[in-house]
C-alpha angles and dihedrals in degrees: 000000000000114000096174128014089219087074088071107019139048129202109267096026116141110223139170115240139175122237107237101176142348124211108196094185094054093031091232129145121195114210134189130206101180091054092072092050127081111272107234090201092068091078100031097110092047093047099044133038133198109262093020121131119226142171115258140168124230105246103171138009123208137170091261099046139297140281122235126196116225093183138336107310095006120094135147140202123253102201118218090251091057098051103080138003096226109017100081107152105039131100115267089239087071090062105034137023132215113275091009114150111233141165116243137182121227107238101171139358120203105186094181094054092034092233131140123191114210135190128209100178091055089069090061131065115274107239091201092056091044090053091049091051093049103042135047133198109287096026118134119241134172131210147148125275106252099179142348119220137175090264101044151301126300114215122202110229134185115293090040092276128132133231125199128228102198119226092243090059095051098067140002092209123116090255108035091175088076088064090060089071088069091067133061137186113276096029117134112234138183119225143171122233108248103171138355126202106172093175093057091036094238131137122183119204138187126206114261112243 
């Protein structure tokens, strides 16, 4: 991805190029520099495999993710959704830095479009899976109230993940929303694990009696 030719060339340089086209009417000649160089994409599928983990360097950061260079001429996109297991709504610059060396997993290779999809979070342990492996339905857990919404209370659990106590499980009164006033953000609270769906990243809790 060349943003400015001056990054590679200087005025007065002597270079070898390939003639791509010649327009006699407009007296224009189109030249190519990359065409006389080895194409790194020729060996991509033999050098990298889906699910493999490789070293890469962050080469660009955007609002929707970041690009990481695997080698000269080969880089892939780490979409925002593939950066971190728990940090969903923050700018990628809060997770990675330019020229930072990171480990990435190859998620997809599209040779025709010359695109590689990468994942950063896949190189780290999945806190949702770890929770599911450690706890069973009916186990007691404790955490801190992260937020209170109209439909329930989100509890911060170990691994920086959240569990939800649904509004219907907070009170059996005619107006359970009144019971929400008894709780506030930052309170420590004991709960019981009601359901775990690690794949959908959801944990349902009930208040401990």
